[in-house]
C-alpha positions in Angstrom: 123.2 -47.6 -193.2 125.8 -48.6 -190.4 129.2 -49.2 -191.7 131.9 -51.7 -190.6 135.6 -51.2 -190.5 138.1 -53.8 -191.5 141.9 -54.0 -192.4 143.2 -54.7 -195.7 146.4 -55.3 -196.8 147.5 -54.3 -200.5 150.4 -53.4 -202.7 152.1 -50.1 -201.9 151.7 -48.9 -205.4 147.9 -49.8 -205.4 147.6 -47.8 -202.1 149.4 -44.8 -203.8 147.1 -45.3 -207.0 143.9 -45.2 -204.9 145.2 -42.2 -203.0 146.1 -40.3 -206.2 142.6 -41.0 -207.8 140.9 -40.1 -204.6 142.3 -36.8 -204.1 141.8 -35.8 -207.9 138.2 -37.0 -207.2 137.9 -34.9 -204.3 136.7 -37.5 -202.3 138.0 -39.3 -199.3 139.8 -42.8 -199.5 137.2 -44.7 -197.8 134.4 -43.4 -200.1 136.5 -44.5 -203.2 137.1 -47.9 -202.0 133.4 -48.5 -201.1 132.4 -47.4 -204.5 134.9 -49.7 -206.3 134.0 -52.3 -204.1 130.2 -51.9 -204.8 130.8 -52.0 -208.2 133.0 -55.0 -208.4 130.7 -57.0 -206.0 127.7 -56.1 -208.1 129.0 -57.3 -211.2 130.5 -60.8 -209.7 127.8 -61.2 -207.4 125.9 -62.2 -210.4 127.7 -65.5 -210.5 126.4 -66.6 -207.1 123.1 -67.0 -207.6 122.4 -70.2 -210.0 120.2 -68.8 -213.0 120.6 -68.3 -217.0 122.0 -65.2 -217.8 124.2 -63.1 -220.2 127.0 -60.7 -220.2 130.1 -59.0 -221.5 133.6 -59.8 -220.8 136.3 -57.3 -221.9 139.7 -58.8 -222.0 143.0 -57.0 -222.4 146.4 -59.1 -222.8 149.7 -58.7 -224.5 149.3 -61.9 -226.4 146.1 -63.6 -227.5 147.3 -67.1 -227.6 146.1 -68.1 -224.1 142.6 -66.4 -224.5 142.0 -68.3 -227.7 142.6 -71.5 -226.0 140.2 -70.4 -223.3 137.7 -69.5 -225.8 137.9 -72.4 -227.9 137.5 -74.8 -224.9 134.4 -72.7 -223.6 132.2 -72.6 -226.8 129.1 -73.5 -224.8 128.8 -70.1 -223.1 130.8 -68.0 -225.8 127.9 -66.4 -228.1 130.4 -64.2 -230.0 133.5 -62.3 -229.6 135.6 -59.8 -231.2 139.5 -59.4 -231.5 141.1 -55.9 -231.7 145.0 -54.8 -231.7 145.4 -51.6 -230.0 148.9 -50.2 -229.1 150.5 -53.7 -229.2 147.8 -55.3 -226.9 144.9 -57.7 -227.8 141.4 -56.4 -226.9 138.7 -59.1 -226.8 135.1 -58.1 -226.2 133.1 -61.5 -225.5 129.5 -61.9 -225.1 128.4 -64.9 -222.9 125.4 -66.5 -222.3 124.2 -69.4 -220.0 124.2 -71.0 -216.6 125.6 -68.5 -214.1 128.0 -71.2 -212.7 129.0 -72.0 -215.9 129.9 -68.4 -216.7 131.6 -68.1 -213.4 133.9 -71.1 -214.7 134.6 -69.3 -217.7 135.4 -66.0 -216.1 137.7 -67.9 -213.6 139.6 -69.5 -216.7 140.3 -66.2 -218.1 141.4 -64.8 -214.6 144.2 -67.5 -214.4 145.9 -66.1 -217.7 148.8 -64.3 -216.7 149.1 -60.7 -217.5 145.5 -60.3 -218.4 143.0 -57.6 -217.4 139.4 -58.4 -217.5 136.1 -56.9 -216.5 132.7 -58.8 -216.3 129.5 -56.7 -217.0 126.2 -58.4 -216.6 123.6 -57.7 -219.2 120.3 -57.6 -217.8 117.3 -58.7 -220.0 
């Protein structure tokens, strides 16, 4: 498949981390970034096509107050969730189901919470 070249500006620390991981995996930086983008786009592209679906969202945050608020205001898509404390961090595993546009809105609400790491994984039936 033909490749396209484009420039992207990223933080210096992220650049260094990408370089470090690519070297440790013995792959070039372009292949590493391409694979990471493929995975990220594959997961989030799921939100683009309007359909009913389900997925898993994993969230890590230092305090659980904001995520609890987001969870309680999105009960129509949250099937169930678990909350764990590991190394002074709150870890949530959230099962979601519903219209992909509603799931995208919920994911966006989570993304706006400060200091949160999150990942959406589509679960195909």
